[in-house]
Every structure is written in structure tokens, then in C-alpha cells.
N, C-alpha and C positions, 0 to 999 in steps of 0.2 A: 744416895739417891733412895727415894721411897719406892716400894714395890707395890704393884697393883695386879690383881688377877681378874680376868674376865672370863666368866664361864658361859660358853656359847658364842659362836662366831656368826650369828645371823646379823640383820640390820642393826638390832639394838646393841650387840656386842661391838660392832664396827664403830657405830656412832659413839660409843663410850670411849673406845680406844683412840678415836680422833680427838676427843676432849682432852684426854691425858696428854697427847702429843701436843695440842696447841697450848696446854698449861705449862708444859715443860717440867723437867726435874723428876720424871716418873719412868720407872723401869717396868713396862706393862707386858704381861703375858696373856695370851688368848688361848684357851683350851677349847678345841672344837672336835667333837665326835666324828663328824662327817669329813668327806674328802676335800671340801672347799669352803670358802667364806660365802656368806650371803644367804644360806639356807634357801627357803622358798622364793626368796627375791632374786636368786642367781639365774641368769639368762640360760635357757636351753634353746636348741634348734630342732625343729621338726620340719623335715623336707625343706630346709632353708629358711623356714619362718622362725624368727625369734619369739620366745614366750617364756613364761615363768610358771611356777606351780600354782595355778590360779591367777587371777588378774591381780596385779600389784601396782595400780596407779597410785600417784601421790595425791592425797586429798587433805586439804587443811582449810581452817578459817583464819589462820594466822599468816600473814604475808611475810613476816620476818623469817618463819621456818621455811617457806618456799625459796626465799632469796638465799638463805644459807646453802641449801642443797643445790640450787641453781649455779652457785659460784663454783662448785666442784664438778657437778654433772649437769650441763646445759639442759634445760627442761623445755618440752613443748606443751603449751596449754592445750588442754582437751576442750575445746569450745563446744558449747551446746550439748554437753554430755547428757544423754538421755537414757532411760531405762523402759522396758516394756514388760508387762506381765501378761501371760497367757491364761485366760480363764476358760477352763475346759467346758463347763456347762453352757456358756454363751458362745463358745466356738469363736472367740474374738480375743485380739490383743488390745490391752489398754495401757495408757501411760502409768508409770509408777514413779514417784508417789502417786496415790490415787488422786486423779484430776477431775475437777468439777466439770470440765468441758466434756468429759466422756460419759457422764451420767445419762444424758439423753439418749445414747446408743444402747443403754442397758435394757433388757426386757423389763425390769422392775423399776423403771425410772421414777414413777410417781411415788411409789413406796419408799425408795431411797430418799427422795427429796423431803418427804414427810419425816423420815427418821433423822435426817440431818438437821432439820428445823427443830425437832425435839432435842437433839443432842446439843445444838448450839444454845438453846434456851437454858439447859441445865448448866452448861459451862458458864453462861453469863451470870445465872443466879449464883453459882457457887464462888465466882471470883469477883463478883461486883465490878464488871467492866462493860462498857458500851459496846453495842453491835459494831460501830465504826472502828473502835479500838481493836477488837478481836479480829476483824478483817485485815487490819494493817499489821497487827503483831503476829498473825497466823498462829495464834495460840492453840495448843493441842494438849490434852491430857486432863481428864477430870480428877478431882481430889477423891480419895477414898478407894480407888481401884486397888485390889489386893492381888490380882494375877493378870496375865497377859490378855485372857479373853475379856475380862472386864475392862481392861485399859482400852482396848480397841473398840469394843461395843459401845462404850461411853464416849468414845471420841469420833467414830464414824457411822455408828448404827450397826445392827445386826447384819443386814444384808451385805453391805460392803465388807464387813468383817468376814463373813462366809465366803465371799468371792475371792478376796485377796489373801487373808491372813489365816484362816482356820487350818486348811490342809497343809499350806505351805510351812507354817510354823511346826506343826506336828512332825512334818517331814525333816525340817531343818534341825530339830532338836531331838528327834527320835523319842517322842512322848505320844501317849494316847490321848492325852487331855491337856489343852492349853492352860487349864487352871492350875496344872502342876508347876508352871513357870511363874514363880512369884517374885522375880526380879526382872524389871523391864525399863531400867535406867538407859540401857542400850537402844531401845526401840526408837525409831525416828521421832523427833519432837520438831514441831514447827514446819514439817514438810509432809507429814502424813496424809493430809487433806490439802490439796494445792490448787490454785488457780493462777492464771497469768502465763508467763513464759513456760515452755515445756521442758526446758533444761531442768534436770533432776536436782541438781545441787547448785543452784544459781547464786547462793550466798558464799560458796566456798571456791577455792582454787583447786582445779583438777588438772593434773599434769603427768607427763611421763618423759623419761630422757629421750633426746634426739638420737643418741648412739644406739646402734642395733644391739649392742651388748647390754643395753639398759643400765642398771645401777652398778654393773661390775667394776667399772673404773673407780667408783667411789670406795668400794671395798678394798682396793688396792691402795688408794691414797690415804684412806683413814687408818690403815694398819701398817703403813710404810716404816714405822719406827718400833713397832711391837714385835715381840717374839711370838710367832703364830705357830701353834702345835696343832696340826690337823691329824684326823684319824687317832685322836688321844682320848682316852676315857679316864675320868677322875674315879678312882676306886673307893675313896672314903673321904668323909667331910667331918671337920670339927670346926664348924662355923663360929661358935662362940669365941674361939681363939684364932679365927681367921687363918685356919690351917686346912690343907688338903693333902692327899696322897695320889700321885700318879707316876708311872714309869718306875714304880717300886721305890719312890723316894717321897720324903715329907717336905712340904713347902709351906712356908708361912708368909703372910703379906700384910701390908699396912691397910690396904683397902681391897675388898671383894665386890665386883659387880657381877650379880647373877641375871641370867636372861632365861633360864629354864624353870620348869615347874618348881615352886619352892618347897613342896613336900619331899622332893628328892634330896635336898640339902639336909634333911633331918630324919632320914630313914623312915619316912611316912609315919611318924610317931602319932599323929592325930588321924591317920588314915590317908589313903591315896586320893588326891583331887581328880575329879572326874572331867574329862575332855572328850570332845568328839573330833574325828579327823575327816579327810576327804580322799575319795578315789577320783581321779580325773582321766577322762577318755578323750584323747586328742584326735581330731580328724581333719584331713585336708580335702576340701571340696573344689571341684572343677569350675569354679565361678569366681569372679573378681571380688565380689562382696556377698555375704550371706544375709547381713542385717541391714535395715534401712540406714540411710546417712544420719550420722551422729548418734545412732543407737549402739552402745556398747555391750549391753547386757540384755538378755531376754530371760525373765524369770518364769517359772512354771508353777501355778498355784493349785494344781489338781492332783490327780492320782498317778502322774508321771513318776518314775522311780528316781529321776534327776531333779536338781533344784533349779539349775540355770544353765544357759549357754552364754559363752563369751567368744567374741570375735577379736582376736589379738591385733589385727592390723589397725584397728581403731585407735589402739594405744601406741604401737611401735612405729606406725607410718611405713612399714615395709611394703615395697612395691612388688607386686606378683599378679599374674593372671589367675592364680589360684588363691585360696583363703584358708586360713587355719582357724578351726573352732575348737572349743572344749565343752564337754558336758561334765557337770559336778554331781557326785553322788556322796551323800552323808555316809560315813563309816567309822569304824574304830581305828583306822589307820593313821596314826600320828596324833600329836596333841596340838591341834590347831585352834580349836574353839572351846574356851572355858564355858562351863555350864551356867546358865542364868538361873540357879537356885540359891536362895539365901543361905541354906544349909552349907552349900560349897563355898560361898563367898565368906561365910564366917569361919569355916575351916581354914581357908587360905589366910585370913586375918591372924588365926592363932600362929601360923607359921611366920608371918611378917613380925608378930610381936616377940618372937625368939631371936630376931636378928639384931645383933649389937650395933653399937655406933661404928661406922665405917664399913658396913655391909649394906649394899643397895640392891634392889630387885627391880629390873626394868624389862620392857618387852611385853608382848601380849601374854606369853606363858608366865613370864616372870612376875607379872602384876596381877595375873588371873583376872584380866579384864577383856572382854569380847570386843568392845569398840575401841580398842587400842591399836593405833596404826603407825606407818612410818613417821608421820609428823610428831606423834607422841613419843616415839623413841629418840628422835632428835632433841625434843624438848626436855626429856628426862635426862638425857646426857648433859645438856646445858645445866640443869639443876645440880647434877653431881659435881660438875667443874666449879660451880659457884661455892659449893659446900666444902671443897677440899682446903 
């Protein structure tokens, strides 16, 4: 029987273990430093309210990924999933993605419309597409932008950029200047300037498990045939020979699936990869609902120290006369968000290039991709199974 090692027992590690189990013929070991599987996707309870470490709803453009997870953990569709952004200078909440219907409520409405007309003309000229086609394709993103500020200014104009993006992105990425952010492939495309239905992601499936313990049953199902080692640290790595050391013993495998930051596997030989983390403050409020119906997130684009508020009932369906919200603060606590700098992405590629055949790196930390979510972990696990 062939042997597989999975480094990390978060969603990505569990999804990989599931595929080894479905494939059959694999002796699979999961090594997890923490006390439980699931990492930030594991359900906690605050005053009886189920929650996770930040919102962990399932969002995908691919129905087959939804159907796969739904088979093991029945999922509730999050209908009309909406976001709001609070713009401090306007003392107003607006829809996000930025919605054309909101422009008339803004103090600089006429200026914004002029800027949007100018931006649209630039995009039309650059891509040689008709106005009717651009409206139906919801095209976004001018050619030639070299940083996040240029990308947004050339997409929605200077005024909307200042309202929605400028301070928020500096806060989100702990930078003084958004020109420092030179990779923006993760930034929303096709939905950054929106009209029509108010649902934020109306081209995607948004869902969350019916069960109050969220995804936890999947972690048990997917690892039921694996050797799960919790509270276990890998002391040393020889990835080129698919060998690691833990519990004072040497272990060699046919396949290794990594879900942690790739620099750790190679003793940071090219330098440590930069990440940001999160501090989350949970509060129970003496009201049934804090946010309007169908609003799951409220973002704060001004000088507030936090980035967003989340109301967990909207995901979990928990019934209570009280409600649980959280505030999120950017910090260096944890490796949750890979940095959108080409220098860091290039450094990560150097580590990936060192990985021999039979070593895979998946998950947000493992791929060093910010926009990598639960659906991507499942898809990556599928791809590993096909390659075995």
C-alpha cells in the first residue's frame, strides 16, 4: 500500500484525505499542529451561537463543487447575499460591489457620472468593444494598470476609488500607499461596478451547511480512514526525498500534500513569505438581527480600525432573540492572507519550483493565493486524485 502524508489538517488537508480515501489503496497520515481538524473552518460556539474564525461561507462558480460538498454536508443556499460599505465622509451605507443605483445618493453624483463616462470611453477604446457589449459583459479592468490604485481609478474613476477603495485597501493590507500593491488579479472583476439585482455575487453559488456544527461532520467523514495526528509538529523536512521527521522518528512517503506556507518546507531558504492575519472580536447583541435582511457583511472604508462586521446568523440560520456579530482587525496574528506583491509571489514560485514530482501544495497558505477558498481546495484535491 502506498503512503501519503498531508501536512496540515484544515479544509484543504481534509479534502485531500477524502480523495485518497475515495481513490483507495493509500495509507494516509495527517499531521496537524493544532488540537482539532478544520482550522478556521471549525465551528465554535459563543453564547450558544455557532460561528467560525471569520465568515466561512461556501462560494463557487462551479455547480459540481457545490454538489460534491452538498452530498456529504447538506448546504443551505444563501439567497440574495448582499454586502454594504459604510463611507464615513458621506455618513452613508452603500451597496458593494459599487452599484450604479447608489450614485445619485452621493454628494458628488454629477462628478462621478462624468468620471464613469470617461472611464467607460477609455475601456471601449482599449478593447474595441461596443457600449452594448460592455454593459452585458460587465467588463472591468483597463489595460496597462501597474498597481491597485491605477486599476481602480481607471475602472471606476477617482471619486469612487477614494470613497470605497483607498482607505480600505491601505487598512486591509497595512500599506501607506496602494501603489505598493502591484498584483491585483484577486481584485473583483466583473462585479466592481454593478447594476441590476442587488445581490453581491449573483453569478455564483453562495451556501453554508444546515448543521449547526457547520462543516465539522465533513472533517470527520473525509478523514475517517486516515491516521490523524493532532497536536503534532513536524520537526524537519527533506522534501526532495519526501521525508519528514516528527515524534523523534524519520518518515518517508510516496506522496506529500502540503497545506502550509511553502517556505517552511525549505527552511526559508529564499526568505520568509509575508502574510497578514486577523484579530476577531465577537459580541452578542440584545436584538434579533443587527444587519438588514440578506445583508451578511458590512464593510468600513474609512478611518475605523476594523475592516468589517459579520452577522453569523445569516450564514448558520441559528434561531435566537439575540445575535452574534464580529469585528475584524488586520494584524500579524496568523498566516491568513498572502500579500499581493509580485516580489512575494515570485518568491513563492521559487519554493514551488523546488518541489519534486509527487509533492503537491494546496490551500490558501499552500498556494500563496489570496483568492483561494473552500471550493478551490476541493477542486485541487480532485486534481491530485486524477494525477495519482
